C-alpha positions, 0 to 999 in steps of 0.5 A, spaced: 781 637 262 787 638 256 785 636 249 787 628 248 793 626 244 792 621 239 799 621 235 806 621 236 807 628 232 802 631 237 805 629 243 812 632 241 809 638 239 805 638 246 812 637 249 816 642 245 810 648 247 810 646 254 818 647 255 819 653 250 812 656 253 812 656 260 819 656 263 823 659 257 829 654 260 830 647 258 832 641 263 839 642 261 840 649 263 836 648 270 841 644 273 848 648 272 853 644 276 860 647 279 866 644 279 868 641 286 876 642 287 880 643 293 886 648 294 891 644 290 886 643 284 885 636 286 878 633 286 876 627 291 871 622 291 870 615 294 868 609 290 865 602 292 865 595 289 863 589 293 867 590 300 872 594 297 872 602 298 877 606 294 879 614 296 881 617 289 884 624 288 885 626 281 889 632 278 891 634 271 898 631 269 901 626 265 896 620 266 900 617 272 896 612 276 898 610 283 894 605 288 896 604 295 903 608 293 905 603 288 904 604 280 898 601 277 902 596 273 905 593 280 898 593 284 894 591 279 898 586 275 893 583 270 891 587 264 884 586 265 884 590 271 888 595 268 883 596 263 878 597 268 882 603 271 883 606 264 875 605 262 873 612 265 878 616 262 877 613 255 869 614 255 870 621 257 876 622 252 881 625 257 886 619 257 893 621 259 891 628 262 890 626 269 894 623 275 890 619 280 892 617 287 888 612 290 888 608 297 884 602 297 882 597 303 878 591 303 875 586 298 879 582 293 883 585 287 877 585 282 873 589 287 878 594 288 879 595 281 872 596 281 872 601 287 878 605 284 874 605 277 868 608 281 872 613 284 875 615 278 869 616 275 866 620 280 872 625 281 872 626 274 865 628 274 866 633 280 873 636 276 869 637 270 861 637 270 861 637 262 864 629 263 858 627 267 853 625 261 858 620 258 860 617 264 853 617 266 851 614 260 856 608 260 854 607 267 860 608 271 857 613 276 852 608 279 855 604 285 854 596 283 850 594 289 851 586 288 855 583 294 856 576 296 849 573 299 850 571 306 850 564 309 843 561 311 843 556 317 842 549 315 845 550 309 852 549 307 853 556 303 848 561 301 844 556 297 847 550 297 844 544 301 848 539 305 848 532 301 842 528 302 842 522 305 836 517 305 838 512 310 
């Protein structure tokens, strides 16, 4: 069996020797991602949140965002929802460099904004794989799996009971 490691310094030295000695490549070089674009130079991704599903296309441009054929300001009137849509661009540092065309179905406005944000993040990392690290660290590439809990029989809602009556 290998020699016993008793300190953090010994552990870091062992890890460095394993990475440099056997393979000769680091973990970053092992996976090289290629950009995924169509013949028009666009990247496509699907974003989901709650019951909303967004189909998102991004292409280089001036930062124009249209959702279901309307401008972002008209479709998402609340400033909080507009801020949610801008977050992936701010984290990646590519504000006003991409045009976004999205179609969204299902859910409410908040879920739709989250779905478009998820789709934009996935499309950005497909367009330029170098942006993946920043988007992943911010948690934008992970689908938020929280959905409404189903109603149970014998209950008023998912967990709320009917009013108790002693007599």
